[in-house]
SEFIZA-3560 file (N, C-alpha, C; in Angstrom, 3 decimals):
REM SEFIZA-3560
<numar><xx>305.709</xx><yy>53.268</yy><zz>132.988</zz><atom>N</atom></numar>
<numar><xx>306.980</xx><yy>52.613</yy><zz>133.231</zz><atom>CA</atom></numar>
<numar><xx>307.777</xx><yy>53.430</yy><zz>134.248</zz><atom>C</atom></numar>
<numar><xx>308.422</xx><yy>52.739</yy><zz>135.188</zz><atom>N</atom></numar>
<numar><xx>309.203</xx><yy>53.443</yy><zz>136.196</zz><atom>CA</atom></numar>
<numar><xx>310.514</xx><yy>53.939</yy><zz>135.608</zz><atom>C</atom></numar>
<numar><xx>311.061</xx><yy>54.940</yy><zz>136.242</zz><atom>N</atom></numar>
<numar><xx>312.316</xx><yy>55.509</yy><zz>135.783</zz><atom>CA</atom></numar>
<numar><xx>313.461</xx><yy>54.536</yy><zz>136.075</zz><atom>C</atom></numar>
<numar><xx>314.367</xx><yy>54.401</yy><zz>135.150</zz><atom>N</atom></numar>
<numar><xx>315.526</xx><yy>53.536</yy><zz>135.340</zz><atom>CA</atom></numar>
<numar><xx>316.793</xx><yy>54.310</yy><zz>135.021</zz><atom>C</atom></numar>
<numar><xx>317.906</xx><yy>53.797</yy><zz>135.517</zz><atom>N</atom></numar>
<numar><xx>319.208</xx><yy>54.393</yy><zz>135.242</zz><atom>CA</atom></numar>
<numar><xx>320.142</xx><yy>53.298</yy><zz>134.758</zz><atom>C</atom></numar>
<numar><xx>321.182</xx><yy>53.701</yy><zz>134.058</zz><atom>N</atom></numar>
<numar><xx>322.182</xx><yy>52.750</yy><zz>133.589</zz><atom>CA</atom></numar>
<numar><xx>323.189</xx><yy>52.471</yy><zz>134.690</zz><atom>C</atom></numar>
<numar><xx>323.659</xx><yy>51.234</yy><zz>134.742</zz><atom>N</atom></numar>
<numar><xx>324.673</xx><yy>50.825</yy><zz>135.697</zz><atom>CA</atom></numar>
<numar><xx>325.679</xx><yy>49.963</yy><zz>134.951</zz><atom>C</atom></numar>
<numar><xx>326.926</xx><yy>50.354</yy><zz>134.987</zz><atom>N</atom></numar>
<numar><xx>327.962</xx><yy>49.592</yy><zz>134.311</zz><atom>CA</atom></numar>
<numar><xx>328.769</xx><yy>48.848</yy><zz>135.360</zz><atom>C</atom></numar>
<numar><xx>328.876</xx><yy>47.529</yy><zz>135.196</zz><atom>N</atom></numar>
<numar><xx>329.668</xx><yy>46.722</yy><zz>136.119</zz><atom>CA</atom></numar>
<numar><xx>330.562</xx><yy>45.783</yy><zz>135.327</zz><atom>C</atom></numar>
<numar><xx>331.594</xx><yy>45.300</yy><zz>135.986</zz><atom>N</atom></numar>
<numar><xx>332.485</xx><yy>44.324</yy><zz>135.363</zz><atom>CA</atom></numar>
<numar><xx>332.250</xx><yy>42.986</yy><zz>136.049</zz><atom>C</atom></numar>
<numar><xx>331.944</xx><yy>41.951</yy><zz>135.248</zz><atom>N</atom></numar>
<numar><xx>331.721</xx><yy>40.619</yy><zz>135.796</zz><atom>CA</atom></numar>
<numar><xx>332.476</xx><yy>39.600</yy><zz>134.946</zz><atom>C</atom></numar>
<numar><xx>332.619</xx><yy>38.437</yy><zz>135.507</zz><atom>N</atom></numar>
<numar><xx>333.275</xx><yy>37.336</yy><zz>134.821</zz><atom>CA</atom></numar>
<numar><xx>332.447</xx><yy>36.941</yy><zz>133.590</zz><atom>C</atom></numar>
<numar><xx>333.098</xx><yy>36.664</yy><zz>132.458</zz><atom>N</atom></numar>
<numar><xx>332.355</xx><yy>36.283</yy><zz>131.249</zz><atom>CA</atom></numar>
<numar><xx>331.463</xx><yy>35.054</yy><zz>131.450</zz><atom>C</atom></numar>
<numar><xx>331.907</xx><yy>34.117</yy><zz>132.256</zz><atom>N</atom></numar>
<numar><xx>331.102</xx><yy>32.916</yy><zz>132.510</zz><atom>CA</atom></numar>
<numar><xx>329.818</xx><yy>33.279</yy><zz>133.257</zz><atom>C</atom></numar>
<numar><xx>329.925</xx><yy>34.219</yy><zz>134.186</zz><atom>N</atom></numar>
<numar><xx>328.733</xx><yy>34.664</yy><zz>134.916</zz><atom>CA</atom></numar>
<numar><xx>327.759</xx><yy>35.353</yy><zz>133.973</zz><atom>C</atom></numar>
<numar><xx>328.296</xx><yy>36.145</yy><zz>133.058</zz><atom>N</atom></numar>
<numar><xx>327.441</xx><yy>36.824</yy><zz>132.080</zz><atom>CA</atom></numar>
<numar><xx>326.686</xx><yy>35.802</yy><zz>131.239</zz><atom>C</atom></numar>
<numar><xx>327.366</xx><yy>34.774</yy><zz>130.797</zz><atom>N</atom></numar>
<numar><xx>326.720</xx><yy>33.735</yy><zz>129.993</zz><atom>CA</atom></numar>
<numar><xx>325.662</xx><yy>32.997</yy><zz>130.798</zz><atom>C</atom></numar>
<numar><xx>325.961</xx><yy>32.761</yy><zz>132.050</zz><atom>N</atom></numar>
<numar><xx>324.986</xx><yy>32.089</yy><zz>132.923</zz><atom>CA</atom></numar>
<numar><xx>323.721</xx><yy>32.940</yy><zz>133.057</zz><atom>C</atom></numar>
<numar><xx>323.909</xx><yy>34.240</yy><zz>133.304</zz><atom>N</atom></numar>
<numar><xx>322.765</xx><yy>35.149</yy><zz>133.412</zz><atom>CA</atom></numar>
<numar><xx>321.985</xx><yy>35.216</yy><zz>132.100</zz><atom>C</atom></numar>
<numar><xx>322.707</xx><yy>35.191</yy><zz>130.998</zz><atom>N</atom></numar>
<numar><xx>322.071</xx><yy>35.225</yy><zz>129.681</zz><atom>CA</atom></numar>
<numar><xx>321.187</xx><yy>33.993</yy><zz>129.484</zz><atom>C</atom></numar>
<numar><xx>321.701</xx><yy>32.813</yy><zz>129.874</zz><atom>N</atom></numar>
<numar><xx>320.924</xx><yy>31.576</yy><zz>129.756</zz><atom>CA</atom></numar>
<numar><xx>319.678</xx><yy>31.618</yy><zz>130.643</zz><atom>C</atom></numar>
<numar><xx>319.850</xx><yy>32.110</yy><zz>131.863</zz><atom>N</atom></numar>
<numar><xx>318.710</xx><yy>32.204</yy><zz>132.781</zz><atom>CA</atom></numar>
<numar><xx>317.643</xx><yy>33.145</yy><zz>132.227</zz><atom>C</atom></numar>
<numar><xx>318.083</xx><yy>34.245</yy><zz>131.635</zz><atom>N</atom></numar>
<numar><xx>317.137</xx><yy>35.205</yy><zz>131.055</zz><atom>CA</atom></numar>
<numar><xx>316.377</xx><yy>34.571</yy><zz>129.897</zz><atom>C</atom></numar>
<numar><xx>317.093</xx><yy>33.802</yy><zz>129.073</zz><atom>N</atom></numar>
<numar><xx>316.428</xx><yy>33.112</yy><zz>127.959</zz><atom>CA</atom></numar>
<numar><xx>315.393</xx><yy>32.112</yy><zz>128.471</zz><atom>C</atom></numar>
<numar><xx>315.772</xx><yy>31.362</yy><zz>129.501</zz><atom>N</atom></numar>
<numar><xx>314.845</xx><yy>30.369</yy><zz>130.070</zz><atom>CA</atom></numar>
<numar><xx>313.596</xx><yy>31.045</yy><zz>130.645</zz><atom>C</atom></numar>
<numar><xx>313.789</xx><yy>32.202</yy><zz>131.249</zz><atom>N</atom></numar>
<numar><xx>312.665</xx><yy>32.921</yy><zz>131.857</zz><atom>CA</atom></numar>
<numar><xx>311.958</xx><yy>33.847</yy><zz>130.865</zz><atom>C</atom></numar>
<numar><xx>312.450</xx><yy>33.890</yy><zz>129.650</zz><atom>N</atom></numar>
<numar><xx>311.878</xx><yy>34.695</yy><zz>128.576</zz><atom>CA</atom></numar>
<numar><xx>311.792</xx><yy>36.177</yy><zz>128.952</zz><atom>C</atom></numar>
<numar><xx>312.885</xx><yy>36.671</yy><zz>129.527</zz><atom>N</atom></numar>
<numar><xx>312.987</xx><yy>38.094</yy><zz>129.852</zz><atom>CA</atom></numar>
<numar><xx>314.371</xx><yy>38.583</yy><zz>129.424</zz><atom>C</atom></numar>
<numar><xx>314.554</xx><yy>39.886</yy><zz>129.453</zz><atom>N</atom></numar>
<numar><xx>315.852</xx><yy>40.436</yy><zz>129.069</zz><atom>CA</atom></numar>
<numar><xx>316.878</xx><yy>40.166</yy><zz>130.175</zz><atom>C</atom></numar>
<numar><xx>318.147</xx><yy>40.250</yy><zz>129.795</zz><atom>N</atom></numar>
<numar><xx>319.205</xx><yy>40.081</yy><zz>130.799</zz><atom>CA</atom></numar>
<numar><xx>319.069</xx><yy>41.131</yy><zz>131.887</zz><atom>C</atom></numar>
<numar><xx>318.742</xx><yy>42.332</yy><zz>131.492</zz><atom>N</atom></numar>
<numar><xx>318.588</xx><yy>43.422</yy><zz>132.445</zz><atom>CA</atom></numar>
<numar><xx>317.493</xx><yy>43.091</yy><zz>133.465</zz><atom>C</atom></numar>
<numar><xx>316.349</xx><yy>42.604</yy><zz>132.972</zz><atom>N</atom></numar>
<numar><xx>315.251</xx><yy>42.237</yy><zz>133.877</zz><atom>CA</atom></numar>
<numar><xx>315.658</xx><yy>41.085</yy><zz>134.798</zz><atom>C</atom></numar>
<numar><xx>316.394</xx><yy>40.128</yy><zz>134.264</zz><atom>N</atom></numar>
<numar><xx>316.854</xx><yy>38.989</yy><zz>135.064</zz><atom>CA</atom></numar>
<numar><xx>317.747</xx><yy>39.467</yy><zz>136.205</zz><atom>C</atom></numar>
<numar><xx>318.676</xx><yy>40.338</yy><zz>135.876</zz><atom>N</atom></numar>
<numar><xx>319.610</xx><yy>40.842</yy><zz>136.885</zz><atom>CA</atom></numar>
<numar><xx>318.885</xx><yy>41.674</yy><zz>137.933</zz><atom>C</atom></numar>
<numar><xx>317.974</xx><yy>42.544</yy><zz>137.493</zz><atom>N</atom></numar>
<numar><xx>317.225</xx><yy>43.383</yy><zz>138.433</zz><atom>CA</atom></numar>
<numar><xx>316.400</xx><yy>42.518</yy><zz>139.380</zz><atom>C</atom></numar>
<numar><xx>315.712</xx><yy>41.512</yy><zz>138.849</zz><atom>N</atom></numar>
<numar><xx>314.899</xx><yy>40.629</yy><zz>139.694</zz><atom>CA</atom></numar>
<numar><xx>315.766</xx><yy>39.905</yy><zz>140.721</zz><atom>C</atom></numar>
<numar><xx>316.915</xx><yy>39.438</yy><zz>140.287</zz><atom>N</atom></numar>
<numar><xx>317.806</xx><yy>38.715</yy><zz>141.202</zz><atom>CA</atom></numar>
<numar><xx>318.377</xx><yy>39.637</yy><zz>142.273</zz><atom>C</atom></numar>
<numar><xx>318.727</xx><yy>40.853</yy><zz>141.910</zz><atom>N</atom></numar>
<numar><xx>319.211</xx><yy>41.810</yy><zz>142.899</zz><atom>CA</atom></numar>
<numar><xx>318.123</xx><yy>42.149</yy><zz>143.912</zz><atom>C</atom></numar>
<numar><xx>316.916</xx><yy>42.398</yy><zz>143.412</zz><atom>N</atom></numar>
<numar><xx>315.816</xx><yy>42.720</yy><zz>144.323</zz><atom>CA</atom></numar>
<numar><xx>315.537</xx><yy>41.567</yy><zz>145.281</zz><atom>C</atom></numar>
<numar><xx>315.548</xx><yy>40.361</yy><zz>144.769</zz><atom>N</atom></numar>
<numar><xx>315.307</xx><yy>39.194</yy><zz>145.612</zz><atom>CA</atom></numar>
<numar><xx>316.386</xx><yy>39.061</yy><zz>146.681</zz><atom>C</atom></numar>
<numar><xx>317.629</xx><yy>39.268</yy><zz>146.298</zz><atom>N</atom></numar>
<numar><xx>318.717</xx><yy>39.128</yy><zz>147.266</zz><atom>CA</atom></numar>
<numar><xx>318.656</xx><yy>40.196</yy><zz>148.351</zz><atom>C</atom></numar>
<numar><xx>318.143</xx><yy>41.368</yy><zz>148.013</zz><atom>N</atom></numar>
<numar><xx>318.042</xx><yy>42.443</yy><zz>148.993</zz><atom>CA</atom></numar>
<numar><xx>316.816</xx><yy>42.314</yy><zz>149.887</zz><atom>C</atom></numar>
<numar><xx>315.843</xx><yy>41.505</yy><zz>149.482</zz><atom>N</atom></numar>
<numar><xx>314.630</xx><yy>41.328</yy><zz>150.272</zz><atom>CA</atom></numar>
<numar><xx>314.701</xx><yy>40.125</yy><zz>151.200</zz><atom>C</atom></numar>
<numar><xx>315.804</xx><yy>39.407</yy><zz>151.189</zz><atom>N</atom></numar>
<numar><xx>315.917</xx><yy>38.221</yy><zz>152.036</zz><atom>CA</atom></numar>
<numar><xx>315.948</xx><yy>38.612</yy><zz>153.495</zz><atom>C</atom></numar>
<numar><xx>315.813</xx><yy>37.618</yy><zz>154.335</zz><atom>N</atom></numar>
<numar><xx>315.754</xx><yy>37.863</yy><zz>155.768</zz><atom>CA</atom></numar>
<numar><xx>317.049</xx><yy>38.485</yy><zz>156.283</zz><atom>C</atom></numar>
<numar><xx>316.924</xx><yy>39.198</yy><zz>157.386</zz><atom>N</atom></numar>
<numar><xx>318.084</xx><yy>39.822</yy><zz>158.001</zz><atom>CA</atom></numar>
<numar><xx>319.026</xx><yy>38.745</yy><zz>158.523</zz><atom>C</atom></numar>
<numar><xx>320.301</xx><yy>39.106</yy><zz>158.616</zz><atom>N</atom></numar>
<numar><xx>321.286</xx><yy>38.161</yy><zz>159.120</zz><atom>CA</atom></numar>
<numar><xx>321.000</xx><yy>37.846</yy><zz>160.582</zz><atom>C</atom></numar>
<numar><xx>321.074</xx><yy>36.575</yy><zz>160.939</zz><atom>N</atom></numar>
<numar><xx>320.809</xx><yy>36.215</yy><zz>162.338</zz><atom>CA</atom></numar>
<numar><xx>321.926</xx><yy>36.719</yy><zz>163.247</zz><atom>C</atom></numar>
<numar><xx>321.608</xx><yy>36.857</yy><zz>164.512</zz><atom>N</atom></numar>
<numar><xx>322.595</xx><yy>37.329</yy><zz>165.479</zz><atom>CA</atom></numar>
<numar><xx>323.682</xx><yy>36.283</yy><zz>165.708</zz><atom>C</atom></numar>
<numar><xx>323.343</xx><yy>35.019</yy><zz>165.507</zz><atom>N</atom></numar>
<numar><xx>324.290</xx><yy>33.929</yy><zz>165.687</zz><atom>CA</atom></numar>
<numar><xx>324.813</xx><yy>33.531</yy><zz>164.322</zz><atom>C</atom></numar>
<numar><xx>326.084</xx><yy>33.156</yy><zz>164.254</zz><atom>N</atom></numar>
<numar><xx>326.651</xx><yy>32.805</yy><zz>162.954</zz><atom>CA</atom></numar>
<numar><xx>325.989</xx><yy>31.562</yy><zz>162.375</zz><atom>C</atom></numar>
<numar><xx>326.319</xx><yy>31.237</yy><zz>161.130</zz><atom>N</atom></numar>
<numar><xx>325.622</xx><yy>30.170</yy><zz>160.426</zz><atom>CA</atom></numar>
<numar><xx>325.901</xx><yy>28.783</yy><zz>160.974</zz><atom>C</atom></numar>
<numar><xx>326.851</xx><yy>28.655</yy><zz>161.889</zz><atom>N</atom></numar>
<numar><xx>327.121</xx><yy>27.355</yy><zz>162.502</zz><atom>CA</atom></numar>
<numar><xx>326.452</xx><yy>27.242</yy><zz>163.864</zz><atom>C</atom></numar>
<numar><xx>325.654</xx><yy>28.223</yy><zz>164.209</zz><atom>N</atom></numar>
<numar><xx>324.941</xx><yy>28.265</yy><zz>165.484</zz><atom>CA</atom></numar>
<numar><xx>325.877</xx><yy>28.140</yy><zz>166.683</zz><atom>C</atom></numar>
<numar><xx>327.030</xx><yy>28.779</yy><zz>166.570</zz><atom>N</atom></numar>
<numar><xx>327.981</xx><yy>28.764</yy><zz>167.669</zz><atom>CA</atom></numar>
<numar><xx>327.719</xx><yy>29.949</yy><zz>168.576</zz><atom>C</atom></numar>
<numar><xx>327.819</xx><yy>29.715</yy><zz>169.849</zz><atom>N</atom></numar>
<numar><xx>327.655</xx><yy>30.773</yy><zz>170.821</zz><atom>CA</atom></numar>
<numar><xx>328.978</xx><yy>30.927</yy><zz>171.546</zz><atom>C</atom></numar>
<numar><xx>329.407</xx><yy>32.148</yy><zz>171.696</zz><atom>N</atom></numar>
<numar><xx>330.682</xx><yy>32.380</yy><zz>172.362</zz><atom>CA</atom></numar>
<numar><xx>330.580</xx><yy>31.995</yy><zz>173.827</zz><atom>C</atom></numar>
<numar><xx>331.564</xx><yy>31.232</yy><zz>174.280</zz><atom>N</atom></numar>
<numar><xx>331.618</xx><yy>30.859</yy><zz>175.690</zz><atom>CA</atom></numar>
<numar><xx>332.228</xx><yy>32.003</yy><zz>176.482</zz><atom>C</atom></numar>
<numar><xx>331.470</xx><yy>32.496</yy><zz>177.424</zz><atom>N</atom></numar>
<numar><xx>331.954</xx><yy>33.576</yy><zz>178.268</zz><atom>CA</atom></numar>
<numar><xx>332.285</xx><yy>32.960</yy><zz>179.621</zz><atom>C</atom></numar>
<numar><xx>333.561</xx><yy>33.027</yy><zz>180.007</zz><atom>N</atom></numar>
<numar><xx>333.919</xx><yy>32.412</yy><zz>181.285</zz><atom>CA</atom></numar>
<numar><xx>333.234</xx><yy>33.130</yy><zz>182.447</zz><atom>C</atom></numar>
<numar><xx>332.931</xx><yy>32.361</yy><zz>183.467</zz><atom>N</atom></numar>
<numar><xx>332.282</xx><yy>32.968</yy><zz>184.628</zz><atom>CA</atom></numar>
<numar><xx>333.319</xx><yy>33.788</yy><zz>185.392</zz><atom>C</atom></numar>
<numar><xx>332.876</xx><yy>34.838</yy><zz>186.043</zz><atom>N</atom></numar>
<numar><xx>333.822</xx><yy>35.671</yy><zz>186.786</zz><atom>CA</atom></numar>
<numar><xx>334.445</xx><yy>34.894</yy><zz>187.941</zz><atom>C</atom></numar>
<numar><xx>335.622</xx><yy>35.344</yy><zz>188.335</zz><atom>N</atom></numar>
<numar><xx>336.312</xx><yy>34.674</yy><zz>189.440</zz><atom>CA</atom></numar>
<numar><xx>335.573</xx><yy>34.898</yy><zz>190.759</zz><atom>C</atom></numar>
<numar><xx>335.613</xx><yy>33.903</yy><zz>191.576</zz><atom>N</atom></numar>
<numar><xx>335.024</xx><yy>34.048</yy><zz>192.913</zz><atom>CA</atom></numar>
<numar><xx>335.977</xx><yy>34.865</yy><zz>193.772</zz><atom>C</atom></numar>
<numar><xx>335.493</xx><yy>35.343</yy><zz>194.889</zz><atom>N</atom></numar>
<numar><xx>336.353</xx><yy>36.142</yy><zz>195.768</zz><atom>CA</atom></numar>
<numar><xx>337.515</xx><yy>35.308</yy><zz>196.295</zz><atom>C</atom></numar>
<numar><xx>337.297</xx><yy>34.018</yy><zz>196.515</zz><atom>N</atom></numar>
<numar><xx>338.382</xx><yy>33.149</yy><zz>196.994</zz><atom>CA</atom></numar>
<numar><xx>339.464</xx><yy>33.007</yy><zz>195.917</zz><atom>C</atom></numar>
<numar><xx>339.045</xx><yy>32.878</yy><zz>194.663</zz><atom>N</atom></numar>
<numar><xx>340.008</xx><yy>32.760</yy><zz>193.561</zz><atom>CA</atom></numar>
<numar><xx>340.803</xx><yy>34.050</yy><zz>193.386</zz><atom>C</atom></numar>
<numar><xx>340.140</xx><yy>35.181</yy><zz>193.535</zz><atom>N</atom></numar>
<numar><xx>340.815</xx><yy>36.470</yy><zz>193.432</zz><atom>CA</atom></numar>
<numar><xx>341.855</xx><yy>36.591</yy><zz>194.546</zz><atom>C</atom></numar>
<numar><xx>341.488</xx><yy>36.165</yy><zz>195.719</zz><atom>N</atom></numar>
<numar><xx>342.401</xx><yy>36.223</yy><zz>196.863</zz><atom>CA</atom></numar>
<numar><xx>343.631</xx><yy>35.349</yy><zz>196.610</zz><atom>C</atom></numar>
<numar><xx>343.425</xx><yy>34.149</yy><zz>196.035</zz><atom>N</atom></numar>
<numar><xx>344.541</xx><yy>33.256</yy><zz>195.721</zz><atom>CA</atom></numar>
<numar><xx>345.457</xx><yy>33.883</yy><zz>194.677</zz><atom>C</atom></numar>
<numar><xx>344.882</xx><yy>34.509</yy><zz>193.681</zz><atom>N</atom></numar>
<numar><xx>345.690</xx><yy>35.163</yy><zz>192.645</zz><atom>CA</atom></numar>
<numar><xx>346.518</xx><yy>36.302</yy><zz>193.234</zz><atom>C</atom></numar>
<numar><xx>345.932</xx><yy>37.083</yy><zz>194.092</zz><atom>N</atom></numar>
<numar><xx>346.655</xx><yy>38.192</yy><zz>194.716</zz><atom>CA</atom></numar>
<numar><xx>347.829</xx><yy>37.669</yy><zz>195.545</zz><atom>C</atom></numar>
<numar><xx>347.592</xx><yy>36.591</yy><zz>196.246</zz><atom>N</atom></numar>
<numar><xx>348.649</xx><yy>35.988</yy><zz>197.058</zz><atom>CA</atom></numar>
<numar><xx>349.791</xx><yy>35.510</yy><zz>196.169</zz><atom>C</atom></numar>
<numar><xx>349.461</xx><yy>34.838</yy><zz>195.067</zz><atom>N</atom></numar>
<numar><xx>350.489</xx><yy>34.356</yy><zz>194.139</zz><atom>CA</atom></numar>
<numar><xx>351.268</xx><yy>35.518</yy><zz>193.525</zz><atom>C</atom></numar>
<numar><xx>350.565</xx><yy>36.563</yy><zz>193.147</zz><atom>N</atom></numar>
<numar><xx>351.232</xx><yy>37.728</yy><zz>192.555</zz><atom>CA</atom></numar>
<numar><xx>352.159</xx><yy>38.407</yy><zz>193.552</zz><atom>C</atom></numar>
<numar><xx>351.741</xx><yy>38.498</yy><zz>194.796</zz><atom>N</atom></numar>
<numar><xx>352.589</xx><yy>39.103</yy><zz>195.829</zz><atom>CA</atom></numar>
<numar><xx>353.857</xx><yy>38.287</yy><zz>196.028</zz><atom>C</atom></numar>
<numar><xx>353.713</xx><yy>36.958</yy><zz>196.014</zz><atom>N</atom></numar>
<numar><xx>354.878</xx><yy>36.079</yy><zz>196.179</zz><atom>CA</atom></numar>
<numar><xx>355.852</xx><yy>36.270</yy><zz>195.021</zz><atom>C</atom></numar>
<numar><xx>355.330</xx><yy>36.403</yy><zz>193.798</zz><atom>N</atom></numar>
<numar><xx>356.181</xx><yy>36.564</yy><zz>192.627</zz><atom>CA</atom></numar>
<numar><xx>356.920</xx><yy>37.890</yy><zz>192.657</zz><atom>C</atom></numar>
<numar><xx>356.263</xx><yy>38.959</yy><zz>193.093</zz><atom>N</atom></numar>
<numar><xx>356.921</xx><yy>40.261</yy><zz>193.133</zz><atom>CA</atom></numar>
<numar><xx>357.985</xx><yy>40.280</yy><zz>194.222</zz><atom>C</atom></numar>
<numar><xx>357.792</xx><yy>39.576</yy><zz>195.326</zz><atom>N</atom></numar>
<numar><xx>358.791</xx><yy>39.487</yy><zz>196.394</zz><atom>CA</atom></numar>
<numar><xx>360.021</xx><yy>38.729</yy><zz>195.904</zz><atom>C</atom></numar>
<numar><xx>359.828</xx><yy>37.680</yy><zz>195.083</zz><atom>N</atom></numar>
<numar><xx>360.947</xx><yy>36.898</yy><zz>194.556</zz><atom>CA</atom></numar>
<numar><xx>361.790</xx><yy>37.726</yy><zz>193.608</zz><atom>C</atom></numar>
<numar><xx>361.190</xx><yy>38.623</yy><zz>192.851</zz><atom>N</atom></numar>
<numar><xx>361.906</xx><yy>39.428</yy><zz>191.861</zz><atom>CA</atom></numar>
<numar><xx>362.789</xx><yy>40.481</yy><zz>192.550</zz><atom>C</atom></numar>
<numar><xx>362.451</xx><yy>40.904</yy><zz>193.749</zz><atom>N</atom></numar>
<numar><xx>363.212</xx><yy>41.961</yy><zz>194.443</zz><atom>CA</atom></numar>
<numar><xx>364.489</xx><yy>41.466</yy><zz>195.010</zz><atom>C</atom></numar>
//
């Protein structure tokens, strides 16, 4: 038998009853039920790089040199008006 340690946690009473029922159905102890479920949850696939809605962030394209030139012109006009 492998070495085990005690772990004390606080859970909702309804969750405890649910786990107890599952253990009875599977004909194992509550402890075994919880350990199996924890192990299964930790062995699942890694989280995908994209969120669960498959959304990809839109990255705006960089400004063209003509657009940069227009912005500089507008900014110069605004600073002249403030003086």
